[in-house]
C-alpha positions in Angstrom: 23.6 11.1 37.1 26.4 13.4 38.5 30.0 13.0 37.5 30.9 12.1 41.1 28.4 9.3 41.2 29.6 8.0 37.8 33.2 8.1 39.1 32.2 6.1 42.1 30.5 3.5 39.9 33.5 3.3 37.6 35.9 2.7 40.5 33.5 0.0 41.8 33.5 -1.7 38.5 29.8 -1.0 37.9 30.0 1.7 35.2 30.0 -0.8 32.3 26.8 -2.4 33.7 25.2 1.0 33.9 26.2 1.9 30.4 24.7 -1.3 29.0 21.3 -0.8 30.6 19.7 1.1 27.6 21.0 -1.6 25.2 19.6 -4.3 27.5 16.2 -2.6 27.6 16.2 -2.3 23.8 17.1 -6.0 23.6 14.1 -6.9 25.7 11.8 -5.5 23.0 9.0 -6.3 22.7 7.9 -6.3 26.3 4.3 -5.5 25.6 1.9 -5.6 22.6 2.8 -3.8 19.4 -0.1 -2.1 17.7 -0.4 -2.0 13.9 -2.4 1.1 12.9 -4.4 0.8 9.7 -5.8 3.9 8.0 -8.9 2.3 6.7 -12.0 0.6 8.1 -12.0 -3.2 8.7 -12.5 -5.4 5.6 -10.2 -3.7 3.1 -6.9 -5.0 1.7 -4.9 -3.0 4.2 -6.8 -4.3 7.1 -6.7 -7.9 5.8 -2.9 -7.8 5.4 -2.4 -6.4 8.9 -4.6 -9.2 10.4 -2.9 -11.8 8.2 0.7 -10.9 9.2 0.0 -9.8 12.8 -0.5 -13.3 14.3 2.7 -14.5 12.7 4.7 -11.6 14.1 3.1 -12.3 17.5 4.2 -15.9 17.4 7.7 -15.0 16.1 8.3 -12.1 18.6 6.4 -13.2 21.6 3.9 -10.4 22.0 0.5 -9.6 20.5 0.3 -7.4 17.4 -3.3 -6.0 17.6 -4.7 -4.1 14.7 -6.1 -0.6 15.4 -8.3 0.9 12.6 -8.1 4.6 12.3 -9.9 5.4 9.0 -10.2 8.8 7.4 -8.6 11.3 5.0 -7.2 8.5 2.8 -5.0 7.1 5.7 -3.6 10.5 6.7 -5.2 10.4 10.1 -3.5 7.1 10.9 -0.3 8.2 9.4 -0.2 11.4 11.5 -1.0 9.3 14.7 2.0 7.0 14.0 4.3 9.9 13.0 3.6 11.5 16.4 3.9 8.3 18.4 6.9 7.5 20.5 9.7 5.8 18.4 10.0 2.9 20.8 8.9 0.0 18.5 5.4 -0.3 19.9 3.5 1.5 17.1 3.6 0.5 13.5 1.8 1.8 10.4 0.4 -0.4 7.6 1.9 1.7 4.8 0.4 1.6 1.3 0.8 3.3 -2.1 -1.8 5.8 -1.0 0.8 7.3 1.3 3.1 8.0 -1.6 0.2 9.6 -3.6 -0.9 11.7 -0.7 2.5 13.4 -0.4 1.6 15.3 -3.6 -2.2 15.1 -3.6 -2.6 17.1 -0.4 -1.2 20.6 -0.4 -0.8 20.8 3.4 -0.2 17.9 5.7 0.8 18.1 9.3 3.5 15.5 8.8 6.2 14.7 6.2 5.7 11.1 5.2 9.2 10.7 3.8 10.8 12.1 7.0 8.4 11.1 9.8 7.8 7.4 8.9 10.8 5.1 8.5 10.5 2.0 6.3 10.4 -1.3 8.2 9.4 -4.0 5.7 7.6 -4.3 2.4 4.9 -7.0 2.4 3.4 -7.4 -1.0 2.2 -5.7 -4.2 -1.4 -6.0 -5.4 -2.2 -5.8 -9.1 -5.0 -3.7 -10.6 -7.1 -4.7 -13.6 -8.6 -2.5 -16.3 -12.3 -3.5 -16.2 -15.1 -2.7 -18.5 -18.8 -3.5 -18.4 -19.8 -6.0 -21.1 -21.9 -3.3 -22.8 -18.7 -1.7 -24.0 -18.0 -2.9 -27.5 -14.2 -3.1 -27.0 -12.9 -6.6 -26.4 -9.2 -5.7 -26.3 -7.0 -2.8 -25.1 -6.4 -1.7 -28.7 -10.1 -1.6 -29.3 -10.8 0.3 -26.1 -8.3 2.9 -27.0 -9.7 3.2 -30.5 -13.2 3.5 -29.2 -12.3 6.1 -26.6 -10.5 8.2 -29.2 -13.5 8.0 -31.5 -15.9 8.9 -28.6 -14.0 11.4 -26.4 -15.8 11.9 -23.1 -18.3 9.2 -23.7 -16.8 6.6 -21.4 -17.1 7.1 -17.6 -14.3 5.8 -15.4 -15.2 4.9 -11.8 -12.8 4.9 -8.9 -13.0 4.5 -5.1 -12.1 8.2 -4.8 -10.0 11.1 -6.0 -6.3 10.3 -5.6 -6.8 6.6 -4.9 -4.3 4.2 -6.5 -7.1 3.0 -8.8 -7.9 6.5 -9.9 -4.3 7.3 -10.7 -3.8 4.0 -12.5 -6.6 5.2 -14.8 -5.2 8.7 -15.1 -1.8 7.2 -16.1 -3.6 5.1 -18.7 -5.4 8.1 -20.1 -2.1 10.1 -20.2 -0.1 7.3 -22.0 -2.9 6.3 -24.3 -4.0 9.8 -25.1 -7.7 9.2 -24.4 -10.4 11.2 -22.7 -12.6 9.3 -20.2 -14.7 11.1 -17.6 -13.6 10.2 -14.0 -16.4 9.5 -11.6 -15.1 9.3 -8.0 -17.0 7.2 -5.4 -16.7 6.9 -1.7 -15.1 3.5 -1.7 -14.6 0.6 -4.0 -17.9 -1.1 -3.2 -20.2 1.6 -4.6 -17.9 2.0 -7.7 -18.1 -1.8 -8.3 -21.9 -1.8 -8.0 -22.3 0.9 -10.6 -19.8 -0.7 -12.9 -21.7 -4.0 -12.7 -25.0 -2.3 -13.5 -23.5 -0.3 -16.4 -24.0 3.1 -14.8 -20.3 3.6 -15.5 -18.4 1.7 -18.2 -14.8 1.5 -17.1 -12.9 1.1 -13.8 -9.4 0.2 -12.6 -10.0 -2.2 -9.7 -8.0 -4.6 -7.6 -7.7 -8.0 -9.0 -8.6 -9.5 -5.6 -11.9 -7.7 -5.4 -12.9 -8.2 -9.0 -11.8 -11.7 -9.7 -15.2 -13.3 -9.1 -16.9 -10.9 -11.5 -14.3 -11.5 -14.2 -14.7 -15.3 -13.9 -18.5 -15.1 -14.0 -18.4 -12.9 -17.1 -20.1 -9.9 -15.4 -17.0 -7.8 -16.1 -14.4 -8.0 -18.9 -10.8 -7.5 -17.9 -8.8 -6.0 -20.8 -5.5 -5.5 -19.1 -3.5 -5.7 -15.9 -1.3 -3.0 -14.5 1.7 -5.2 -13.7 4.8 -5.4 -15.9 4.0 -8.9 -17.0 0.8 -11.0 -17.2 -0.5 -12.6 -14.0 -0.7 -16.3 -13.4 -4.3 -15.9 -12.1 -5.3 -14.2 -15.4 -2.9 -15.7 -18.0 -5.1 -14.6 -21.0 -5.3 -11.0 -19.9 -2.4 -8.9 -21.3 -0.3 -6.5 -19.3 -1.2 -2.9 -20.4 2.6 -2.5 -20.9 2.4 -4.8 -23.9 0.6 -2.1 -25.7 1.8 0.9 -23.8 5.5 0.2 -23.0 6.5 1.6 -19.6 3.0 1.5 -18.1 3.1 0.2 -14.5 0.7 0.9 -11.6 0.3 -1.5 -8.7 -0.8 -1.1 -5.1 1.9 -2.0 -2.6 1.9 -2.5 1.2 4.4 -2.7 4.0 5.1 -1.7 7.5 6.5 1.7 8.7 7.4 3.1 12.1 7.9 6.6 13.7 11.2 8.2 12.7 13.8 7.5 15.4 12.7 3.9 16.0 16.0 2.1 16.9 17.6 0.3 14.0 17.9 -2.9 16.0 14.1 -3.0 16.4 13.5 -2.2 12.8 15.8 -5.0 11.7 14.1 -7.5 14.0 10.7 -6.5 12.6 12.0 -6.7 9.1 13.3 -10.2 9.6 10.0 -11.3 11.1 8.0 -9.7 8.3 10.1 -11.4 5.6 9.6 -14.7 7.4 5.8 -14.1 7.5 5.4 -13.5 3.8 7.6 -16.6 3.1 5.3 -18.8 5.3 3.4 -21.2 3.0 0.0 -20.5 4.5 0.4 -16.7 4.3 2.0 -17.0 0.8 -1.0 -19.1 -0.3 -3.5 -16.5 1.0 -1.6 -13.7 -0.8 -1.7 -15.8 -4.0 -5.5 -16.1 -3.7 -5.6 -12.3 -3.6 -3.4 -12.0 -6.7 -0.7 -10.4 -4.5 3.0 -10.9 -4.9 5.2 -11.0 -1.8 7.9 -8.3 -1.6 10.7 -9.4 0.6 13.6 -7.1 1.2 15.5 -4.9 3.6 14.3 -1.7 5.2 16.5 0.1 2.7 14.9 -1.7 -0.2 11.5 -0.6 1.0 12.7 3.0 1.5 13.9 3.1 -2.1 10.5 1.8 -3.3 8.6 4.4 -1.2 10.8 7.2 -2.5 10.5 6.1 -6.2 6.7 5.7 -5.9 6.3 9.1 -4.3 8.2 10.7 -7.2 6.4 8.8 -9.9 2.9 9.4 -8.7 3.6 13.1 -8.2 3.9 13.4 -12.0 0.5 11.7 -12.5 -1.2 13.7 -9.8 0.0 17.0 -11.4 -1.0 15.8 -14.9 -4.5 14.8 -13.8 -5.1 17.8 -11.6 -6.5 15.4 -9.0 -7.6 16.9 -5.7 -8.6 15.1 -2.5 -12.3 14.5 -1.8 
């Protein structure tokens, strides 16, 4: 708009209206569906969370929140797509602990997770359990460590893949316990669980949600959980930190958006997400998965993302983990 045109509008008393148009357009958000991009195939925890929270956000904000699955490269394909999307509040990323790990695991990425994705809202943390096949003679954490030290390299440790949260939870355990277990990466949690159940591998760090049925049936033995305290769903299973003080390794999930997304939109999304995980039905479903709601501000989530990126960088470097 030319200065002459603006001067005319001001004299006519219309300039304030013109100046407020961008704010009004922003206030009208969302005017169309908001997609939640998930970096994994349907059926996983990331996908489940997006589909659990999406309908609540839709009801709260008045537009659909469809889930778009873009699997590949440990969520890097999805992350890049969101990082390159317009920062208009219509594209969100289901962020997970894998994003913090990938920042160090991958030598070259076409995006900077810390700079290109802004934190919107944390959703929940998902605990991991140290699982062994019943053929392993150890019936406690102390016995497992003693057995592993007496038999270096004899135990095989399965994971859903190199650099996965489960893999690095195991590497952190190896580092802090001073034991040698051979890492066997699989292409997904399903195949890893199958071989653990059959005894092809002896140890694995798996999500409590996906392993609970096998623990309860006695097909697997849970020797510890990766949270700071014991879990209500597994009260007899100690936290690994009880034996290895400072040990902590959980999966966490939340929502992110392209850098530059207006703060007003981020704050509205944050309020809706906090309301979602406080909803009794959603909270009950999270509890069934062994997940703990993580309410907080965008700044709180940003702090978590930064701390986790720094912490896992040390474990990645120690383990020498490389992407599949």
